[in-house]
N, C-alpha and C positions, 0 to 999 in steps of 0.2 A: 474700291473705286468710289469717289465721292458722288453724291447725287447730282451736283452741278456738272461734273465731268460727263456723267452718263447722259444728262440732258443735252449737253453740247454735242456729244457724239451722235445722239439721235437726230438732232437738228441738222448736223452735217450730213447724215444719211438722207434726210429729207431734201436738202438742197442738191444732192447729187442725183436725184430722180429726174428723168427727162421724158417720160411717156406723157402723151396728151391727157390721158385719164388722170394721172397724178397731178398734172399741171392744172386741170380743171378743178380738182379738189383743193388746190392751193390758192385759188383766187382770193378767199377771205384773208389768207396769210399775206398776200401781196398788199392788200389794203392796210393791214396792221403794220406792215413793214415799210410802208411808203416813206415815213420820216427817216428811217434808217437807210433806205436806199438813197434818199436825197443827201443825207449826211455823209455817208461813206463812199457812195458810188456815183455821185452826180457827174463826174468827169469821165465815166466809163461809157463808151458807145454801146448801145443795146445790140443784141444779136450774138449768135454763136456761143451762147452761154456765158458771156462776159459779166453780166450783172450777177448771175448766180455765183460765178467764181469769186467776184468781189465780195458778195455777202458771206460766202463761205470763209474767205480770208479774214473777215471781221466778226466771225461768229461769237467770240467771247464778249465783244463790245456791243452786240445788238441789244435793243431795249427788251425789257421783260414782256411787253405786249406782243412784240414781234416773235420772240422765242416761243411764247405760249401759243400763238396762232400757228406757227410752223409745227409745233408739237401736236396740236389738235388736228391739223391737216394730215399729219403722219398717222395718227390713230384711226382716221376715217378710211384709210386705204385698205 
């Protein structure tokens, strides 16, 4: 399995988390991913995990800073 695929799978796992503790640790990732959220998910209404689902759908297209922030948030859990 390639390193990129492993990273994408790890980020997918991060995006699938929904506990409040995990979400608190992901706040820096949300900041780093703000441009990606605006680019890919600006038309998605927030709530009920819709933004998270949109980001997960665009995982391979996310910017490197966003992917790195999500990966770092995952490591801190």
